[in-house]
N, C-alpha and C positions, 0 to 999 in steps of 0.2 A: 552632424547634419543640421540644417536650418529647420526650425520648428514653427508651426502655426498653432496658436492657441484658439480653440473653438469653445465658445461659451455655450454650454448646454449639450445634452446628449440625447435629445428627443429624436424621433424618427426623421424629423425635418433636417437634421444635421448630417445624416449618414452620407448623402451625396457629396457634401463638402469634404468630409474626411477622405472619401475616395478620390475626389478631384485633387486634393492636396497630394495624395500619394502618387497620382499620375504625373504631377509636376515635380516630383522628387523631394517633397517636403515631409518631414516628420510632423506628428500632431500631438497636441496635449488637449485632452477633454477635461473640462471643468463642470462638475455636476454634483448635486447633493445625493443623487440616486446612483448607487453602485451598479444597479441592474438596468440603467437607462440604455436604450438600444445602441446609442453611439459609442458607448464605452468600449465595446468589443472592437470597434473600428480604429480606435486611437492607439498611438504608440505609448502614450503615458496618460495616467488618470490622476487628476487632483480631486479628491473626495471632499469638495467644499461647495457651499452654496454660491451660485453665480452672483447673488446679491450681496455677499459679504466681500465687498471690494477690498477692505483692509487685509483680510486673510489671503485673498487671492494674490493681491499685489505683493504681500510679504513673501508668499511662496515662490513668486516668479522674479522678484526684484534683482537677484544677483546673476541672472542667466544672460549669457551673451549670445545664445543661439536662437533667440526669439526674433522673428522677422515680421510678425503680424498677428492681428486679432480678427475674429469673425464671429458673428452672432446670427446664424441663418435660421429660417423656419418660423421664427416667432419674434414679436416686438419686445417680449418681456425682458430680454437680456441687453437691449440696446443701451439703456442708461449705464449699465456696468461697463459695456464696451467703451463708451466715450470716456468714462472716468479712468478706466485702466489704461487706455491708450495714452492719456495725458501723463499718468504716473510712470509708465514704463517707456515713454518716448517712442511709441510705435505709431505707424500711419493710422489716420482716422479721417474718413471723408464726411462724417456727419457733423453738420453745424448744430448749434443749440436749437435753432428753430426747426431744422429738419428732424432732429430727435423728438422735439415736442409734438410736431405734427404726426409723428409715427405712433406715439404712445398716449396721446390725448385727443380723443375723437372730437371733443368740444373745441379745442384749439384748431383742429383741421377745418371745422366748419367756419370758424372765425376767419381763417385765411381765405377760404373760398368766398365768403361774404365780402371781404375786403377787396378781392379782385373782381367782384361783380359777376362771379360765376353762379349759375343756377343751383339752387339747393333748397332743402326743406327748412321751414321755420323750426326753431328748436329752443329748448331751455336746458340748462345744466346747473349742477351744483350738488349740495347735500340732498339727502332723501327728502327732508322737510321742504327745502327750496323747490325741488322739482314737483312735489305734490301740490305745493301752493300755486306754482306758476303754469304747470302743464295744462290746466283747465282752459287756458286761453288759446291753446292750439286747436286745430281742426282735427277731429278724429276720423279714422284710426291713427294712432301714433305707435311708434316703436320705441321701447325703453331699453337702454343698454348701459352697462358700465362704461365709463369713458376710457378705461385702461385695462381691459381684460380681453382675452382672445378665446379661440376654440368654441365660439358660439355660446359661451357660458353667460348666464344671467340675462338673456335677451327674451323679451316678451312683446308681442303685438297686442295692443289694447284697442278694442273696438269702441269703447266708451269710457268716460271718466271714472265710472265706478270700478273699473278693473285696475286703476292706477296703483292702489295701495300695495297689493301683493307684488305687482310687477316692479315697482320702485324698490321695495324691500329686497327682492331677489337680485336686482342689479347692484344695489349697494353692497349686498353680502358677497358678490363675486368681484367687487372692485377693490384692489389693494388700497386705494385712497378713499373708499366709501363715497365715490363721486359718480353721479348718474347723469345721463343725457336722455332727453325725450325728444324725438323728432317726428314731425308729420310724416306719415308713411308714404314713401315714394313707390310708385308702381310703374311697370313697363318691362322692357327686356332687361333681365337681371344678369349682368356679366361680371366675371372676374378678369383681372388683367395682370400681366407680368411684363415688366419693361426693363430696359437697361439704358441708362443715360451715359453719354460721353460728351464732355465739354459743354454741358448745359443743354444738350439736345437729345431727344429720344432716338437712340440708335436702333433699338429693337422693341417691338410692341406686339404682344400676343393677347388676344381677347378670347375668352372661353365662356361657353355656356355651362352652367351647373347641371349635373345629372342627378335628379332627385327621384326617389321611389316613395310615393305616398304610402302611408300617411306621415312618414318621417320628413323632416325638413333639412336635415344635414345632407350635404352633397355626397353621393357615392362615387362621383367622378367628375371630370371636367373634359369638355371637348373644345380644344383650341383650334381655330381655323382662320384662314384668310378672310378679311372682312371688306365691306364696301369702302372704297378709298375715302369717301367723304366722312364716314364715321371715324376711320383711322386718323384722318387729318384733324378732326375736331378733338378727339381724345388726346392726340399728341399736343395740340395747341394748349389745352387746359393743363395737361401735366407739366409742360414746359413753363407755363405761367406760375403754377404752384411751386415748382422746384426752384425757379428763380427767386420767388418771394421768400422761400425758407433757406436759400443758400445751399441747395443740394445740386451738384453739377455732374458727379460721376458715380455710377454704381447701380445696383439692382433696385427694383421697385416693385412692390406688390400692391394691388389696389382692387377695390370694389366699386362698381358704377352701375347706373341704370341708363337705358336709352328710353326716353319718354316722348310723348307727343310734342313737348317743348324743347327737346334736345338732350344732350348728355348731362348727367348729374353725377359728379364724383361723390362717393360716399365716405370712403376711408382710404388711407394709404399707409404703407410701411416701407421705410427705406432699407430694405434687406431682401434676401432671397425668399421667395414664397415657399411655404411648406406644402405638404400633400402632393409632391411631385410637380408643382407648378414651375419651379425654376428649371427643372430638367425638360419639361414640355416646351418651354420657350426655346431652349436649345435645339430640340428636335424639329421645331417648326422652321427654324432658319439655318440649321446645319452649323451652329456655333456652340461650342462648349461653354455655355453661360455660367455654369457653376464654377468651372475652372477660371473663367474670366473674373468672377467675384473674388476668388482666392488670389489671383494675380494682383488685383487692385488692392486687396487688403495688405499685400506685402510691398506696395509701392511701385508695382509694375503696371504698364499700360497695356490692356488686353486688345487683341484684334477682334473687332465685332463685325467684320464684313460678312454679310449673309451669303450663303451658298445656294439657298433655294427658299421657297415659301410653301410649306406643306401643311397637312393636317396632323395634329398630335392630340392624343387623349391619355387620360389617367383614369384608372379604375381601382377602387379600394378593395383590398382583401378584408373580409369581415366574417364575424361569427353570427349565426342566426339567433343564438340565445346564450345566456350566461352559463358558465361552467369551466371545466378544465380542458384546455386544448389537447386533443389526443393525436391529431394528424393534420397535415397540410400537404396533400398529395397533388401530383401533376405539375409541379412547378418547373422541373427541367424540361418537360415536353412543351409547356407554354413558352418558356424562354427560347426554345428552338424554333418557334413559329416565325416565318418571314413577316416582318413588320413589328414584332415585339422587340423593343429596345432594351428593356430591363424589367426584372421582377425583383422588387425590394421587399424583404421579409423582416418584420420587427418582432415576431413572436415565435416561441418554440414550444414543442409538446411539453406539457406539464405546467404551462403558464395558465393563470386564471384569466379568463377573457369575459368580455361583456358584449351585449348586443350593440350594434353600431348606431348609437343615438347621438354621439358627438365624435369629433375628429380623432381625439386621442384613443378611441376604442378600436381603431383599425388594426389589422394584423400585418399591414404592409400595403403595397400598391404595385400595379402593373402599368408600364409605359409603352405606348404603341404609336406608330406614325405611318403615314402613307400619303399617296398622291391625291386621294379623295376621301370624303367622309365615308362613302360606302366601303372603301378598302379597309379603313380603320375599324368600322363597325363589324366587318366580316371577321377580322382577326380577333377582335374582342369577344365575339360570339364563340369562337373556337376556344379561347381562354376560359370562358365561362363553363364550357363543357368539360374541359380537361382538369380544372382545379377544383378539388373538393376539400371542404373543411370539416373535420370531425371534432365534435365537442361533447364531452361527458357531462351531463347536467347534474350528476351526483356530487 
């Protein structure tokens, strides 16, 4: 059987393992964590760090059954994917600049500036450099690691006096100890999921974050058809950026704001989005977008022809407090509801769980779609009533 190597076993990889199985492919999961959620989905497991390219390539070097590599759900494994593809002679659609734009927020800002696209003033570098130069920015500013995900190390500073702890936190969360400080952009905060083909945006889904105060991490996303003028402008900017970095075919995850002055792209990652975003794009258009990414990774050209344009939503399954997961009830009944496309679970009774203050603390997620926002909201309300999470705080 032909095999696809998937770098990482986080919850964001599970849909890719399942899509590969639908396409008749075996899978190899590479992860340092033997208990990573994706491990149980794979046909084979390499208990290695995805960053140890030498060890992974040595373990795979003599295999004739490998047809592709994929690194979905997170930017962290993209550098290893590019290096391994070169060593193993497997397809890779990531150019050096597309890789850099995905893993270096400061470089992405440079690309946007070079193209004349709107964006915040910013400074980046070591902690000392940013502390020295950020005072020239207009406050409030947002301080982030240039190369970390899952909302780690991010702080909004209302005034210069808050920079010290914020920069230290960002540097600590950055693998390269590199920080970026940007003037805070305000407006309509959107997430995006797209799929490019031949340098053009073939599919684009824009979603609103669903946040429950006082937390700032999204508990879900609502992807919906948007004003054609907005879609046209986001498409224009994405195609400009992707042409500049040499990315022509594949999935794309992004963050953006719609402000009084127009669209501002904030970040992008040339990969399938995590937290159900890749699947939501597929539900919106009636295209198996995760399977399309798998096909592309194996050198095949996917069919991205939309069948419809609907509403799609994701809601995270989460614990209310820290402790041991005792039960997660009501899932079969939720999955049986008309409009629920999937219920993906990443935790089991007996697991230690944490309150949902960052994305990696989720217990899984629910995917739903419908012809209108009201239809999707209705089915999600039913899911909320059916699904109960039991946690023993002891």
